C-alpha positions as CSV (number, residue, x, y, z in Angstrom):
1,M,0.0,0.1,-0.1
2,G,3.0,2.7,0.7
3,K,5.0,1.8,-2.4
4,A,1.7,2.6,-4.2
5,V,0.5,6.2,-2.7
6,L,4.5,6.4,-2.8
7,G,4.3,5.8,-6.8
8,A,1.4,8.1,-7.4
9,L,2.6,11.0,-5.8
10,I,5.8,10.6,-7.6
11,A,3.7,10.7,-11.0
12,A,1.6,13.3,-9.6
13,V,4.6,15.1,-9.3
14,I,6.1,14.0,-12.8
15,I,3.3,15.5,-14.5
16,K,3.0,18.6,-13.1
17,L,6.2,19.2,-13.6
18,F,6.7,18.4,-16.8
19,L,3.7,17.8,-19.1
20,F,0.4,19.0,-17.7
21,D,-0.5,21.8,-14.8
22,L,-3.4,24.0,-13.6
23,I,-3.4,27.1,-12.4
24,I,-6.2,29.9,-11.7
25,A,-6.6,32.9,-13.7
26,E,-6.1,36.3,-11.5
27,G,-7.1,39.8,-13.2
28,D,-9.6,40.7,-16.4
29,S,-6.9,41.2,-18.8
30,M,-8.6,37.7,-21.2
31,E,-12.2,38.9,-20.5
32,P,-14.5,37.7,-22.0
33,V,-12.9,34.4,-22.9
34,I,-11.1,33.8,-19.0
35,H,-12.6,34.9,-16.1
36,S,-10.5,35.8,-12.9
37,G,-11.1,32.4,-11.3
38,A,-11.3,30.2,-14.2
39,V,-9.0,27.0,-13.6
40,L,-6.7,26.6,-17.0
41,V,-5.4,23.7,-18.2
42,I,-1.5,24.1,-19.3
43,N,0.2,21.8,-21.1
44,R,3.9,22.3,-20.6
45,L,5.3,20.4,-23.7
46,Q,3.3,22.0,-26.4
47,Y,6.6,23.9,-27.6
48,G,9.3,22.2,-26.6
49,F,10.9,20.0,-23.2
50,R,12.6,22.5,-20.1
51,F,13.0,22.1,-16.7
52,P,11.4,24.0,-14.0
53,G,13.3,26.9,-13.4
54,Q,15.3,27.4,-15.7
55,P,15.8,30.1,-18.3
56,G,14.9,28.3,-21.3
57,Y,14.0,25.3,-22.8
58,L,16.5,22.2,-23.0
59,L,14.6,20.4,-26.5
60,R,12.5,23.3,-28.6
61,W,9.8,21.6,-31.4
62,G,7.6,24.4,-31.9
63,V,6.9,28.0,-31.0
64,P,3.1,29.5,-30.2
65,R,0.9,30.6,-33.5
66,Q,-0.8,33.5,-34.0
67,G,-3.9,33.8,-31.5
68,E,-2.3,30.7,-29.2
69,V,-3.6,31.3,-25.4
70,V,-0.4,30.9,-23.9
71,V,1.7,31.3,-20.1
72,F,4.3,32.8,-19.9
73,Y,7.0,35.0,-17.3
74,T,6.6,38.6,-17.8
75,P,9.7,40.8,-17.9
76,S,8.7,41.5,-14.5
77,G,9.0,38.2,-13.4
78,K,4.9,37.3,-13.1
79,L,3.3,34.3,-15.0
80,A,0.7,35.8,-17.3
81,V,-2.0,34.1,-19.7
82,K,-2.6,36.5,-23.0
83,R,-2.9,35.3,-26.3
84,C,0.0,35.3,-28.7
85,G,0.0,38.4,-31.1
86,L,2.5,38.5,-34.4
87,P,5.7,37.4,-34.1
88,V,8.2,40.3,-34.2
89,E,11.2,38.5,-35.0
90,K,13.0,35.1,-34.7
91,G,12.6,34.1,-31.2
92,Y,9.7,36.6,-29.3
93,F,6.3,37.1,-29.9
94,T,4.0,39.9,-28.5
95,A,1.6,38.6,-26.5
96,L,-1.9,40.8,-26.0
97,G,-4.7,40.7,-23.6
98,D,-8.1,39.8,-25.5
99,N,-9.6,43.1,-22.5
100,S,-6.5,45.5,-24.2
101,L,-8.8,48.4,-21.9
102,Q,-7.4,46.0,-18.5
103,S,-4.4,44.1,-19.9
104,Y,-1.0,44.9,-19.1
105,D,0.8,42.9,-21.9
106,S,3.3,43.8,-24.9
107,R,1.6,46.9,-25.6
108,S,3.6,48.1,-21.8
109,Y,6.7,45.9,-22.0
110,G,7.4,44.7,-25.7
111,P,8.1,41.4,-27.3
112,V,8.7,38.8,-24.8
113,P,11.2,36.2,-25.4
114,V,9.9,32.4,-26.8
115,D,12.2,30.7,-23.6
116,K,9.8,32.2,-21.1
117,I,6.8,30.5,-22.1
118,T,5.9,27.5,-19.6
119,G,2.7,26.4,-21.9
120,K,-0.5,26.5,-23.9
121,V,-4.2,26.7,-22.8
122,L,-5.7,23.5,-23.4
123,G,-8.9,24.1,-21.6
124,I,-10.8,26.4,-19.4
125,K,-13.3,25.7,-16.7
């Protein structure tokens, strides 16, 4: 019994750190699509493989496309959920909130390095 619980715990940690994550949205920047308090399912492997806390991808096999909703770290280090705008130069994208009047996004801090992305939003509950 103890080995099964330990195995399940280890599997859950691996899934959360490397494959999928759940986060709770805060703020109104993505209204009306994502409301504050919504639970978001994040695919951590959408664009590549990275170790949690590392500055970039160990292996990258994709980049966000225009219109995809991603989770990333802003230049100030805060976790953000935004829609990808136009790519601006290789390795960078613009991050735009759906609610432009309430969104702190690339219009304020400029393009974001793709390496700052931690995953793509797969679902909203």
